[in-house]
C-alpha positions in Angstrom: -5.5 -2.5 29.3 -3.3 1.0 28.3 -2.6 1.1 24.7 -1.5 4.2 24.1 2.4 4.1 24.2 1.7 0.2 22.8 4.6 0.4 19.7 3.3 -0.2 16.2 5.3 -0.6 13.3 4.7 0.3 9.8 5.9 -1.2 6.8 5.2 0.9 3.7 4.6 4.4 3.1 2.5 4.8 0.4 -0.3 6.5 0.6 -2.4 4.0 2.9 0.5 3.3 4.9 1.6 7.3 5.7 -2.2 7.6 6.9 -1.9 5.0 9.2 1.2 5.5 10.9 -0.3 9.3 10.6 -3.4 8.2 12.9 -1.2 5.9 15.1 1.2 9.2 15.9 -2.0 10.9 17.2 -3.7 8.8 19.1 0.0 8.9 20.7 1.1 5.5 19.9 4.6 4.9 20.1 5.6 4.1 16.1 8.3 2.7 14.2 8.0 2.9 9.9 10.2 1.6 7.0 9.6 2.0 3.2 11.6 0.3 0.8 13.0 3.8 -0.9 14.3 5.9 2.4 13.5 9.7 2.2 9.7 8.9 3.0 9.4 9.2 6.3 10.6 12.8 7.0 7.6 14.7 8.7 6.5 11.5 9.8 9.7 12.1 11.9 9.2 15.3 12.7 5.8 14.3 14.5 7.4 11.2 16.3 7.8 8.4 14.3 11.0 6.2 14.2 12.3 5.5 10.7 14.4 2.2 10.5 16.7 1.3 8.2 15.6 -2.3 7.1 12.5 -4.5 8.2 14.1 -6.1 10.3 15.6 -3.2 12.4 11.6 -2.3 11.9 10.3 -5.6 12.9 13.0 -5.9 16.3 11.6 -2.3 17.1 8.8 -4.5 19.1 4.9 -4.2 19.4 2.9 -5.2 16.3 4.2 -5.3 13.4 1.9 -3.6 9.9 2.3 -5.1 6.3 0.6 -2.0 4.1 3.0 -3.2 0.6 1.9 -2.7 -2.8 0.9 -6.2 -3.4 0.8 -10.0 -1.8 4.5 -10.7 -3.2 6.0 -8.0 -1.7 4.7 -8.4 1.4 7.0 -12.3 1.1 9.4 -10.3 -1.0 10.0 -8.1 1.5 9.4 -10.8 5.2 11.3 -13.4 3.8 14.6 -12.8 5.1 12.8 -11.6 8.9 10.8 -14.5 9.6 12.9 -15.7 12.2 12.8 -12.0 14.1 9.3 -12.6 13.2 9.0 -16.4 15.3 6.1 -16.7 17.9 4.4 -13.1 17.4 1.8 -12.3 14.4 1.7 -10.4 11.3 -0.9 -8.0 10.4 -1.3 -7.9 7.1 -3.1 -5.1 5.6 -2.1 -5.0 1.8 -4.7 -5.6 -0.6 -5.2 -8.8 -2.1 -7.4 -11.8 -2.6 -9.5 -14.3 -0.2 -7.0 -17.1 -2.0 -3.5 -15.3 -1.6 -4.9 -14.4 2.9 -5.0 -17.9 3.1 -2.0 -19.0 1.6 -0.5 -16.2 3.2 -1.2 -17.5 6.6 0.1 -21.1 6.1 3.2 -19.4 5.3 3.4 -18.1 7.9 2.4 -20.3 10.5 5.2 -22.7 8.6 7.5 -20.0 10.0 5.7 -19.7 14.0 4.5 -16.4 12.5 0.4 -15.9 13.3 -1.5 -13.3 10.8 -4.1 -11.4 11.2 -5.5 -10.5 7.6 -7.2 -6.8 6.6 -9.1 -5.2 4.4 -9.3 -1.8 4.7 -12.5 -0.2 3.8 -10.8 4.0 3.9 -9.2 5.9 1.8 -6.0 7.5 3.3 -8.4 10.8 3.9 -10.7 9.3 5.7 -7.8 6.8 7.7 -9.1 8.1 11.3 -12.1 9.6 10.7 -15.4 7.8 12.1 -16.6 6.4 8.3 -13.7 4.4 8.5 -13.7 0.7 9.3 -11.3 -2.2 9.0 -12.3 -6.0 8.7 -10.1 -8.3 9.9 -9.8 -11.8 10.0 -8.0 -14.4 11.5 -7.9 -16.4 14.9 -10.2 -14.3 17.6 -7.8 -13.5 20.6 -5.4 -12.3 17.7 -7.6 -9.7 16.7 -9.3 -9.0 20.5 -5.0 -8.2 21.2 -4.5 -5.9 17.8 -7.9 -4.4 17.7 -7.6 -2.1 20.9 -4.1 -0.8 18.9 -5.5 -0.4 15.4 -8.4 1.5 16.4 -7.5 4.9 15.6 -7.2 4.1 12.1 -10.5 2.9 11.6 -13.5 1.1 13.6 -12.3 -3.0 14.1 -14.2 -5.5 12.6 -13.9 -8.8 13.2 -15.5 -11.1 9.9 -14.6 -14.8 11.1 -11.3 -17.2 11.6 -10.9 -17.9 8.1 -8.0 -15.7 6.8 -9.2 -15.0 4.0 -12.3 -13.5 5.0 -11.3 -9.9 5.3 -9.9 -9.8 1.7 -13.1 -11.6 -0.3 -15.2 -9.0 1.7 -13.5 -6.3 0.8 -12.5 -7.2 -2.9 -16.9 -7.6 -2.8 -17.5 -4.4 -1.6 -15.1 -2.7 -4.1 -16.4 -4.2 -6.5 -20.2 -2.9 -5.6 -18.4 0.6 -5.3 -17.0 0.3 -9.0 -20.0 -1.3 -10.3 -21.5 2.0 -8.8 -18.7 4.3 -10.2 -18.6 3.0 -13.5 -22.7 3.0 -13.1 -22.4 6.8 -12.7 -19.6 7.7 -15.0 -22.1 6.1 -17.8 -24.9 8.2 -16.8 -22.9 11.4 -16.8 -21.4 10.5 -20.3 -24.5 9.6 -21.7 -26.3 12.7 -20.8 -23.4 14.8 -21.8 -22.8 13.0 -25.3 -26.8 14.1 -25.6 -26.2 17.9 -25.0 -27.8 17.7 -21.8 -26.9 20.2 -18.9 -24.5 17.5 -16.7 -23.9 19.8 -13.6 -27.9 20.0 -13.2 -28.0 16.2 -13.6 -25.5 15.8 -11.5 -27.2 17.7 -8.4 -31.1 16.9 -9.0 -31.6 13.9 -10.6 -28.1 11.3 -10.2 -27.6 11.9 -6.8 -31.1 11.9 -5.2 -31.7 9.1 -7.1 -28.8 6.9 -6.5 -29.0 7.9 -2.5 -33.2 7.1 -2.8 -32.2 3.6 -4.7 -28.9 2.4 -2.4 -31.0 0.4 -0.3 -32.9 -1.3 -2.6 -29.3 -2.1 -4.2 -27.8 -3.5 -1.2 -30.7 -5.2 0.5 -31.7 -6.5 -2.9 -29.3 -7.9 -3.7 -28.4 -11.1 -1.0 -28.0 -14.8 -3.4 -30.5 -16.0 -0.1 -33.2 -14.0 0.0 -36.5 -14.5 -1.8 -37.6 -12.2 -4.4 -40.3 -10.1 -4.5 -43.3 -10.9 -5.4 -43.5 -7.7 -7.7 -40.6 -8.0 -8.9 -40.4 -8.8 -12.9 -37.2 -10.0 -14.6 -38.9 -9.6 -18.3 -39.3 -5.8 -17.3 -36.3 -5.4 -16.1 -35.0 -6.8 -18.9 -36.5 -5.1 -21.0 -35.6 -1.6 -19.7 -32.4 -2.8 -19.9 -31.9 -3.7 -23.9 -33.0 0.2 -23.1 -30.6 1.5 -22.1 -28.6 -0.4 -24.2 -30.3 1.1 -27.1 -29.7 4.8 -25.8 -26.2 4.3 -25.0 -25.5 2.9 -28.6 -27.5 6.1 -29.9 -25.4 8.5 -28.4 -22.6 7.0 -30.1 -21.0 5.7 -26.4 -18.1 2.6 -26.6 -19.9 -0.4 -26.0 -17.6 -0.5 -23.8 -18.7 1.3 -21.5 -22.0 0.3 -21.0 -20.0 -3.6 -19.4 -22.2 -2.9 -15.7 -25.6 -2.8 -18.1 -24.5 -6.3 -19.9 -24.1 -7.5 -16.5 -27.3 -6.4 -15.2 -29.0 -7.7 -18.2 -27.1 -11.2 -17.9 -29.0 -11.7 -14.7 -32.2 -10.6 -15.7 -32.4 -13.3 -18.2 -31.2 -15.9 -16.0 -34.4 -14.9 -14.4 -36.6 -15.2 -16.9 -34.5 -18.4 -17.8 -35.0 -19.8 -14.2 -39.1 -18.7 -13.8 
């Protein structure tokens, strides 16, 4: 199927919406854009996009409607007046939210004859359209199969199941991992800085190489249903974490900065208790 001239309407022109629209335009898609606050589409229009003055106009442009708005409430508020126009069609929702919100949105849309393909964007705006970007989708497989070729320019499409909530679930879980790593790296740098260490050298020669070396172990060892390695010693790990927390206090850093260590210590103590 030749998808180059397929029409796509983007609802929402925040940083992510603009990046999505730009990547689709670069791929030769026919793009209509709408934003709650007008006047943000000038450069996209100059590149070939059509600016709609209302959600209704954007939906009426035909093709696939993609929402990338602030939150679940804004999606419902924006779509409520135009549900009759969407009836018999589909919505691709790339707005961040929870699994529960995605499932409830699927039910609400379904009551009005609209099918939902829920999404989770595993990229930041500057990486949209690059080889590293991928987008999670959940919902009916036939809907994914139809939409995936149209949306492929924004990032590699990856279907994660029929359950409308799975894309959001995996998105939130992956972000949790990312922020946990970010919190750990930030705490590490703050600890070195507080004790007068060479932060630049530490980041370059120690932290970066160490985290790169450990990443496969962190991801591979995090699965709930995997057996514990024979050489894993939870009590030893707990002692090490207690030492790290003591070092945090000695450096004068606030206890809140070490929340990730306290969470890990809780896990180790639970493992010790479980034998």
